[in-house]
C-alpha positions as CSV (number, residue, x, y, z in Angstrom):
1,M,61.5,42.0,-0.4
2,R,61.8,38.5,-1.7
3,P,64.5,36.3,-0.1
4,L,67.9,36.4,-1.7
5,I,69.8,33.2,-2.1
6,V,73.5,33.1,-3.2
7,I,75.1,30.0,-4.6
8,G,78.9,29.7,-4.7
9,F,82.1,27.7,-4.1
10,L,84.2,27.9,-1.0
11,G,87.5,29.5,-2.1
12,S,90.2,27.2,-0.6
13,T,92.8,29.9,-1.1
14,L,90.9,33.3,-1.1
15,D,88.6,32.3,1.8
16,G,91.4,30.6,3.7
17,G,94.3,31.9,5.8
18,K,95.3,31.9,9.5
19,F,92.4,31.3,11.9
20,A,93.3,34.3,13.9
21,S,92.0,37.9,14.5
22,S,94.2,39.1,11.6
23,R,91.8,37.4,9.2
24,W,89.4,40.4,9.6
25,N,92.0,42.6,7.9
26,K,91.9,40.4,4.8
27,W,89.3,40.3,2.0
28,R,87.7,36.9,1.9
29,P,85.1,36.8,-0.9
30,T,82.6,34.4,0.7
31,V,82.5,36.2,4.0
32,G,82.8,39.7,2.4
33,L,79.7,39.3,0.3
34,T,77.6,39.0,3.5
35,M,79.0,42.3,4.9
36,H,77.4,44.8,2.5
37,E,74.5,46.9,3.7
38,D,73.0,47.0,0.2
39,L,73.2,43.2,-0.3
40,R,71.1,41.3,2.2
41,V,71.8,37.6,1.8
42,D,69.1,35.5,3.4
43,R,70.6,32.1,2.4
44,L,74.0,31.0,1.2
45,I,74.5,27.7,-0.4
46,L,78.2,27.1,0.0
47,I,79.7,24.3,-2.2
48,H,82.9,22.7,-0.9
49,G,85.1,19.6,-1.2
50,G,85.5,17.1,1.6
51,L,89.1,18.1,2.2
52,H,88.0,21.6,3.1
53,R,85.1,20.8,5.4
54,R,86.8,22.5,8.4
55,L,87.4,25.7,6.5
56,A,83.8,25.7,5.3
57,E,82.6,25.4,8.9
58,Y,84.9,28.2,10.0
59,V,83.7,30.5,7.2
60,A,80.1,29.7,8.2
61,E,80.9,30.7,11.8
62,D,82.4,34.0,10.7
63,I,79.4,34.7,8.5
64,A,77.1,34.1,11.5
65,S,79.0,36.7,13.5
66,V,78.8,39.4,10.9
67,S,75.4,38.6,9.3
68,P,73.2,36.7,11.7
69,E,70.3,36.9,9.2
70,T,72.2,34.8,6.7
71,S,71.6,31.0,6.8
72,V,74.5,29.0,5.5
73,E,73.9,25.6,3.9
74,L,77.1,23.6,3.4
75,R,77.0,21.3,0.3
76,Q,79.8,18.8,-0.1
77,L,80.7,18.2,-3.8
78,D,83.9,16.2,-4.6
79,F,85.6,16.1,-7.9
80,K,88.2,13.5,-8.9
81,D,89.8,16.1,-11.1
82,P,88.5,19.7,-10.5
83,W,90.1,20.7,-13.8
84,D,88.1,18.1,-15.8
85,F,85.4,20.2,-17.5
86,E,83.1,17.2,-18.3
87,E,83.2,16.0,-14.7
88,V,82.7,19.4,-13.1
89,Y,79.9,20.4,-15.5
90,G,78.1,17.0,-15.0
91,K,78.2,17.1,-11.2
92,L,77.1,20.8,-11.1
93,L,74.3,20.0,-13.5
94,D,73.1,17.2,-11.3
95,F,73.3,19.6,-8.3
96,A,71.2,22.2,-10.1
97,R,68.6,19.7,-11.2
98,A,68.2,18.4,-7.6
99,E,67.8,21.9,-6.0
100,P,64.2,22.9,-5.3
101,F,64.5,26.3,-6.9
102,D,61.4,28.6,-6.8
103,P,62.1,31.7,-8.9
104,D,58.6,32.9,-8.4
105,V,59.2,33.6,-4.7
106,E,63.0,33.8,-4.4
107,D,65.8,35.7,-6.1
108,Y,69.1,34.0,-6.9
109,L,72.7,35.1,-7.4
110,V,75.5,32.8,-8.5
111,H,78.8,33.8,-7.1
112,I,81.6,33.2,-9.6
113,T,84.6,34.8,-7.9
114,T,85.7,31.6,-6.0
115,G,86.4,28.1,-7.2
116,T,88.6,26.9,-10.1
117,H,88.4,28.6,-13.5
118,V,86.6,25.4,-14.7
119,A,84.0,25.7,-11.9
120,Q,83.5,29.4,-12.7
121,I,82.9,28.6,-16.4
122,C,80.5,25.8,-15.6
123,L,78.5,28.1,-13.2
124,F,78.4,30.7,-16.1
125,L,77.1,28.1,-18.5
126,L,74.5,26.7,-16.2
127,T,73.2,30.1,-15.3
128,E,72.9,31.2,-18.9
129,A,71.1,27.9,-19.7
130,R,68.7,28.6,-16.8
131,Y,69.6,25.5,-14.9
132,L,70.6,27.9,-12.2
133,P,67.8,30.5,-12.3
134,G,69.6,33.6,-11.3
135,R,72.1,36.4,-12.2
136,L,75.8,36.2,-11.9
137,L,77.5,37.9,-8.9
138,Q,81.1,39.0,-8.9
139,T,83.0,40.3,-5.9
140,Q,86.4,41.9,-5.6
141,P,88.7,43.6,-3.0
142,A,88.0,47.3,-2.5
143,R,90.3,49.7,-4.2
144,G,92.5,52.0,-2.1
145,A,92.2,51.3,1.5
146,P,91.9,47.4,2.0
147,G,88.9,46.1,3.9
148,P,87.2,42.7,4.5
149,A,84.0,43.5,2.6
150,G,85.3,44.4,-0.8
151,S,82.8,45.4,-3.5
152,W,80.2,43.5,-5.6
153,N,78.4,43.8,-8.9
154,T,76.1,41.6,-11.0
155,I,76.9,40.7,-14.6
156,D,74.7,41.1,-17.6
157,L,74.6,37.8,-19.6
158,D,74.4,39.2,-23.1
159,L,76.2,36.5,-25.0
160,S,76.4,38.7,-28.1
161,R,79.4,40.2,-26.4
162,Y,81.1,36.8,-25.9
163,D,81.1,35.1,-29.3
164,S,83.9,32.7,-28.3
165,I,81.9,31.5,-25.3
166,A,78.6,31.4,-27.1
167,T,79.8,28.6,-29.3
168,R,79.9,26.4,-26.3
169,F,76.1,26.5,-26.2
170,A,75.8,24.6,-29.5
171,V,75.8,21.3,-27.7
172,A,73.4,22.5,-25.0
173,S,71.0,23.9,-27.6
174,A,71.1,20.6,-29.6
175,A,70.3,18.8,-26.4
176,S,67.2,21.0,-25.8
177,T,66.0,20.4,-29.4
178,S,66.5,16.7,-29.1
179,F,64.5,16.9,-25.8
180,L,61.6,18.4,-27.7
181,K,61.8,15.6,-30.2
182,S,61.9,13.0,-27.4
183,G,65.4,12.1,-28.5
184,I,64.2,11.0,-32.0
185,D,66.8,11.6,-34.7
186,T,64.4,13.1,-37.2
187,H,65.6,13.8,-40.8
188,N,62.9,16.1,-42.2
189,A,64.7,19.5,-42.6
190,A,61.6,21.6,-42.4
191,F,60.4,19.8,-39.2
192,N,63.8,20.1,-37.6
193,R,63.9,23.9,-38.3
194,M,60.5,24.3,-36.8
195,I,61.6,22.4,-33.6
196,D,64.7,24.6,-33.4
197,E,62.4,27.7,-33.5
198,I,59.9,26.2,-30.9
199,E,62.8,25.6,-28.5
200,R,64.0,29.2,-28.7
201,V,60.4,30.5,-28.3
202,A,59.6,28.2,-25.4
203,L,62.7,29.3,-23.4
204,R,62.4,33.0,-24.1
205,S,58.7,33.7,-24.2
206,K,55.6,33.2,-21.9
207,A,53.2,34.1,-24.7
208,P,50.7,31.5,-25.9
209,I,51.8,29.0,-28.5
210,L,49.5,27.6,-31.2
211,L,50.2,24.1,-32.5
212,M,48.3,23.3,-35.7
213,G,48.2,20.0,-37.6
214,P,46.1,16.9,-38.3
215,T,44.9,14.5,-35.6
216,G,47.8,12.2,-34.6
217,A,50.5,14.6,-35.7
218,G,52.0,14.8,-32.2
219,K,50.6,18.1,-30.9
220,S,49.9,16.7,-27.4
221,L,53.3,15.0,-27.0
222,L,55.1,18.2,-28.2
223,A,53.1,20.4,-25.8
224,R,54.1,18.1,-22.9
225,R,57.8,18.2,-23.9
226,I,57.7,22.0,-24.1
227,Y,56.4,22.0,-20.5
228,E,59.0,19.5,-19.3
229,L,61.8,21.6,-21.0
230,K,60.6,24.8,-19.3
231,K,60.3,23.0,-16.0
232,L,63.8,21.6,-16.4
233,K,65.0,25.2,-16.8
234,H,63.0,26.4,-13.7
235,Q,60.6,28.5,-15.8
236,V,57.4,26.8,-14.6
237,A,56.7,25.4,-11.2
238,G,53.1,24.3,-11.5
239,P,51.6,21.2,-13.3
240,F,50.9,20.4,-16.9
241,V,47.1,20.4,-17.4
242,E,45.7,19.0,-20.6
243,V,42.1,19.0,-21.9
244,N,40.5,18.1,-25.2
245,C,38.1,20.9,-25.8
246,A,36.0,18.6,-28.1
247,T,34.9,16.8,-24.9
248,L,33.6,20.0,-23.3
249,K,30.0,20.4,-24.3
250,G,27.1,22.6,-23.1
251,D,27.0,24.1,-19.6
252,G,29.7,21.8,-18.3
253,A,32.3,23.5,-20.4
254,M,32.3,26.6,-18.3
255,S,32.5,24.7,-15.1
256,A,35.3,22.4,-16.3
257,L,37.4,25.3,-17.4
258,F,36.7,28.0,-15.0
259,G,35.3,26.2,-12.0
260,H,32.1,26.8,-10.1
261,R,30.8,27.7,-6.6
262,K,28.8,25.3,-4.6
263,G,25.1,25.6,-5.5
264,A,25.8,27.5,-8.8
265,F,23.6,25.0,-10.6
266,T,21.8,21.8,-10.0
267,G,24.3,19.1,-9.1
268,A,27.0,21.6,-8.0
269,A,27.3,20.0,-4.5
270,A,30.8,21.4,-3.8
271,D,33.2,24.1,-5.1
272,R,35.2,23.1,-8.1
273,P,38.5,25.0,-8.9
274,G,38.4,24.3,-12.6
275,L,41.3,23.5,-15.0
276,L,42.6,27.1,-15.3
277,R,43.2,27.3,-11.6
278,A,44.7,23.8,-11.6
279,A,47.3,25.0,-14.1
280,D,48.4,27.9,-11.8
281,K,52.2,28.6,-12.2
282,G,52.3,25.8,-14.8
283,M,51.0,25.1,-18.3
284,L,47.6,24.6,-19.8
285,F,47.2,22.7,-23.0
286,L,43.8,23.3,-24.7
287,D,43.8,20.7,-27.5
288,E,41.2,21.2,-30.3
289,I,40.6,24.8,-29.0
290,G,38.5,25.4,-32.2
291,E,35.8,23.3,-30.7
292,L,35.1,25.7,-27.8
293,G,32.0,27.9,-27.8
294,L,32.2,31.6,-28.3
295,D,31.4,32.4,-24.6
296,E,34.2,30.1,-23.4
297,Q,36.6,31.7,-26.0
298,A,35.8,35.1,-24.5
299,M,36.6,34.0,-21.0
300,I,39.8,32.3,-22.2
301,L,41.0,35.5,-23.8
302,R,40.3,37.4,-20.6
303,A,42.2,34.8,-18.5
304,I,45.2,35.0,-20.9
305,E,45.4,38.8,-20.9
306,D,44.5,39.6,-17.3
307,K,45.2,36.3,-15.5
308,R,41.8,36.6,-13.9
309,F,38.4,35.1,-14.5
310,L,35.0,34.5,-12.9
311,P,34.0,31.0,-11.8
312,V,30.4,29.9,-12.5
313,G,28.1,31.2,-9.8
314,A,30.9,33.3,-8.1
315,D,30.7,37.0,-7.5
316,K,34.5,37.4,-7.0
317,E,37.2,36.9,-9.6
318,V,40.0,34.5,-9.1
319,G,43.5,34.5,-10.6
320,S,45.8,31.9,-12.2
321,E,49.3,32.4,-13.7
322,F,49.6,29.9,-16.5
323,Q,51.2,29.7,-19.9
324,L,48.8,28.5,-22.7
325,I,49.5,26.1,-25.5
326,A,46.6,25.6,-27.9
327,G,46.2,22.8,-30.4
328,T,43.8,22.5,-33.3
329,N,43.3,20.5,-36.5
330,R,41.1,23.2,-37.9
331,E,42.0,26.3,-39.9
332,L,41.2,29.0,-37.3
333,G,41.5,31.8,-39.8
334,E,38.6,30.2,-41.8
335,A,36.7,29.6,-38.5
336,V,37.0,33.3,-37.8
337,A,35.7,34.2,-41.2
338,A,32.8,31.9,-40.7
339,G,32.0,33.4,-37.3
340,A,32.8,30.2,-35.4
341,F,36.0,31.6,-33.7
342,R,36.6,34.9,-32.0
343,E,38.9,37.1,-34.0
344,D,40.5,38.7,-31.0
345,L,41.4,35.4,-29.4
346,Y,42.8,34.2,-32.7
347,A,45.0,37.3,-32.9
348,R,46.2,36.6,-29.4
349,L,47.1,33.0,-30.2
350,N,48.6,33.7,-33.6
351,L,51.8,35.3,-32.3
352,W,53.6,31.9,-32.2
353,T,52.0,29.5,-34.6
354,F,53.6,26.2,-35.7
355,R,52.1,23.7,-38.1
356,L,53.0,20.1,-37.5
357,P,53.1,18.0,-40.7
358,G,51.4,14.6,-40.9
359,L,53.4,11.4,-41.1
360,A,52.8,11.0,-44.8
361,D,54.6,14.4,-45.3
362,R,57.6,13.2,-43.2
363,R,58.2,9.8,-44.6
364,E,62.0,10.1,-44.1
365,D,61.2,10.2,-40.3
366,I,59.3,6.9,-40.3
367,E,62.4,4.9,-39.6
368,P,63.6,6.8,-36.4
369,N,60.0,6.9,-35.2
370,L,59.8,3.2,-35.7
371,D,62.7,2.7,-33.3
372,Y,61.1,5.2,-30.9
373,E,57.9,3.2,-30.8
374,L,59.7,0.0,-30.2
375,D,61.4,1.6,-27.2
376,R,58.1,2.9,-26.0
377,Y,56.6,-0.6,-26.3
378,A,59.5,-2.1,-24.3
379,E,59.1,0.5,-21.6
380,R,55.3,0.1,-21.4
381,E,55.1,-3.7,-21.5
382,G,58.5,-4.7,-20.0
383,D,59.2,-6.9,-23.1
384,R,61.4,-5.8,-25.9
385,A,60.7,-6.7,-29.5
386,S,62.9,-6.2,-32.6
387,F,62.8,-6.8,-36.4
388,N,65.0,-9.2,-38.2
389,K,66.8,-7.6,-41.2
390,E,64.4,-8.7,-43.9
391,A,61.3,-7.9,-41.9
392,R,62.5,-4.4,-41.1
393,Q,63.4,-3.7,-44.8
394,R,60.0,-4.9,-46.0
395,Y,58.1,-2.9,-43.4
396,L,60.0,0.3,-44.1
397,A,59.6,-0.2,-47.9
398,F,55.9,-0.3,-47.4
399,A,55.6,2.4,-44.8
400,M,57.6,4.9,-46.8
401,A,55.9,4.2,-50.2
402,P,53.2,6.5,-51.6
403,E,50.6,3.8,-51.1
404,A,50.9,4.0,-47.3
405,R,48.4,6.7,-46.5
406,W,48.9,6.9,-42.7
407,P,45.5,8.8,-42.1
408,G,46.0,8.5,-38.3
409,N,49.6,9.7,-38.6
410,F,51.8,8.7,-35.7
411,R,48.9,7.1,-33.9
412,D,48.6,4.6,-36.8
413,L,52.3,3.9,-36.6
414,A,52.3,3.4,-32.8
415,A,49.3,1.0,-33.1
416,S,51.0,-0.9,-36.0
417,V,54.2,-1.4,-33.9
418,T,52.3,-2.5,-30.9
419,R,50.4,-5.1,-32.9
420,M,53.6,-6.5,-34.5
421,A,55.5,-6.5,-31.1
422,T,52.6,-8.2,-29.4
423,L,52.1,-10.9,-32.0
424,S,55.8,-11.6,-32.7
425,P,57.0,-15.0,-31.5
426,K,59.6,-14.6,-28.7
427,G,59.9,-10.8,-29.4
428,R,61.4,-11.2,-32.9
429,I,59.3,-9.6,-35.6
430,D,59.8,-11.7,-38.7
431,L,58.7,-11.3,-42.4
432,D,55.4,-13.2,-41.9
433,C,54.4,-10.9,-39.0
434,V,55.2,-7.9,-41.2
435,E,53.3,-9.2,-44.2
436,A,50.3,-9.8,-42.0
437,E,50.5,-6.3,-40.6
438,I,50.8,-4.7,-44.0
439,A,47.7,-6.6,-45.1
440,R,45.9,-5.5,-41.9
441,L,46.8,-1.8,-42.6
442,K,45.6,-2.0,-46.2
443,R,42.3,-3.4,-45.0
444,L,41.9,-0.7,-42.3
445,W,42.7,2.1,-44.7
446,S,40.5,0.7,-47.5
447,G,37.6,0.4,-45.0
448,Q,37.8,4.1,-44.5
449,L,36.9,4.7,-48.1
450,V,33.4,3.4,-47.3
451,D,32.7,7.0,-46.3
452,V,33.4,8.3,-49.8
453,L,29.7,9.2,-50.4
454,D,29.4,10.9,-47.1
455,V,32.4,13.1,-47.8
456,L,31.3,14.0,-51.3
457,A,27.7,14.7,-50.0
458,E,29.2,17.6,-48.0
459,V,30.2,19.5,-51.1
460,L,28.0,18.2,-53.9
461,D,24.3,18.0,-54.4
462,P,22.7,14.5,-55.0
463,E,22.3,15.0,-58.8
464,A,26.0,16.1,-59.2
465,L,27.2,13.2,-57.1
466,A,25.1,10.7,-59.1
467,D,26.9,11.8,-62.3
468,I,30.4,11.0,-61.0
469,D,31.9,7.6,-61.8
470,P,33.0,5.5,-58.7
471,F,36.6,5.7,-59.9
472,D,36.4,9.5,-60.0
473,R,34.7,9.6,-56.6
474,V,37.7,7.9,-54.9
475,Q,40.2,10.3,-56.6
476,L,38.0,13.3,-55.7
477,V,37.8,12.3,-52.0
478,E,41.6,12.1,-51.8
479,T,41.9,15.5,-53.4
480,I,39.4,17.0,-50.9
481,R,41.3,15.3,-48.0
482,V,44.6,16.9,-49.1
483,C,42.9,20.3,-49.7
484,R,41.4,20.3,-46.2
485,G,44.8,19.6,-44.7
486,S,46.6,22.3,-46.7
487,R,47.1,26.0,-46.0
488,S,46.3,27.2,-49.6
489,L,45.3,26.1,-53.0
490,S,49.0,26.2,-54.1
491,D,50.1,24.1,-51.1
492,A,47.5,21.5,-51.9
493,G,48.6,21.4,-55.5
494,R,52.2,20.9,-54.6
495,T,51.2,17.9,-52.5
496,L,48.9,16.3,-55.1
497,F,51.3,16.8,-58.0
498,A,54.6,16.3,-56.3
499,A,55.7,13.5,-58.6
500,S,54.6,14.8,-62.0
501,R,55.9,18.4,-61.3
502,K,59.4,17.1,-61.2
503,R,59.1,16.2,-64.9
504,R,57.9,19.7,-65.9
505,T,60.1,22.7,-66.6
506,T,57.3,25.0,-65.2
507,A,54.6,24.3,-62.7
508,N,51.4,26.0,-61.8
509,D,50.0,23.6,-59.3
510,A,47.3,25.9,-58.1
511,D,45.9,26.4,-61.6
512,R,46.1,22.7,-62.4
513,L,44.1,21.9,-59.2
514,R,41.6,24.7,-59.8
515,K,40.9,23.2,-63.2
516,Y,40.5,19.7,-61.8
517,L,38.0,20.9,-59.2
518,S,36.0,22.9,-61.7
519,R,35.2,19.7,-63.5
520,F,32.9,18.8,-60.6
521,G,31.7,22.4,-60.1
522,L,33.9,22.8,-57.0
523,D,36.4,25.5,-56.0
524,W,38.9,26.1,-53.1
525,A,36.4,28.2,-51.1
526,I,33.7,25.5,-51.1
527,I,36.1,22.7,-50.0
528,S,38.0,24.7,-47.3
529,R,34.7,25.8,-45.7
530,S,33.2,22.4,-45.5
């Protein structure tokens, strides 16, 4: 049996009384819960105030006499006002975060019979929110003939039965969502709805999560925040292990992921545990999972489903309990159709799929992310920079305008802020600094158009390419870029014709885009495959 740990308050009234033999005729909740044959308490964390230290010690002595196997840990926690909900909840939250809980090896019960009503409510809320990773325990005096042990039962936390209490969790839920967004006050409604759903999934499911979106959209940061949220709620105990699968090439991919035995191949001078074992009891983030080879994909699937795999050169399987988050900027469904990605692995990953939009699709979120990047710069460099009013307005006007392409998404924004903060005199970003940065961004982004011919060569033969005017080439490349980043022909059409469609009473963006592509002998299938 796993050790059972009970957490509860000392009852200054219910656990008190005369320190005489007559106390054994009285039901005392904290002592009584250790007197049941069907409830073995291995460790009792007893919270008490400084004024009741002597009573706590006396109760601990009585527990030792009736249940020698129970170890009592006295924790002093003082409140200026034990009826102040904010103070009590805050101090109990700090207590819960500081405790080295390990739900994988221990069971926990939270005793809510003793303590003030405010303390009991706070214990309830912290248990439901998983800051205290256990079930609720309630004790009461025995009916009929009185006795010191009383009776006990655990409580099912089904909040659908407690609608009035469930509303209290709105603030806690908002805090969790803000945590996933790194505290950024984002305004994009679709993005905020997606983050709300990710938060619910992350805290209620151990199934793999698939994050899709263009490079620089924030997949890696979101994966780490999901891990930190689950760790805060004691749902993972191990580390966060991240790897970019695009860097795993050839024979080294198997060894890096699954480990190897000494002598398995030339250069294997020692055993190597591999990334999957390193993520045991934690979280593994496989970024750009679409770049893995088919053999590695097959072993990843086995590791997800059976929690076991075979290191290179080993004759015995090893195990690892980890939750997987996968990231990709490719359309895995299309990769499956092309034979480049295993259908069974895609089916396993596709239970919870979330598509992160690029920065150009979330222009209303540029301003709060600008403040976030300034804070990150200050934290990283120890030197805070800020805009003057005119400079901030000018930068935001450019950043949120259609001409700002942001091909690198949030990485472009972060680099831009770093440059301005570094070059600003005395930490004050002025209008001249902003104008210089805007010019720099325009040069950087226009330089990327040098690759126009390379992009078009992927979908057109040389004769067809030669017949297209330079002006049309630039327009066609932008159309291809949007198509490759969209889920469907209709989705691409809505993005490309967003402005003009507002002036029409009816819109068939897919048909309009189809006709445009047909001018160059192209269609959706050709572009999305390339």
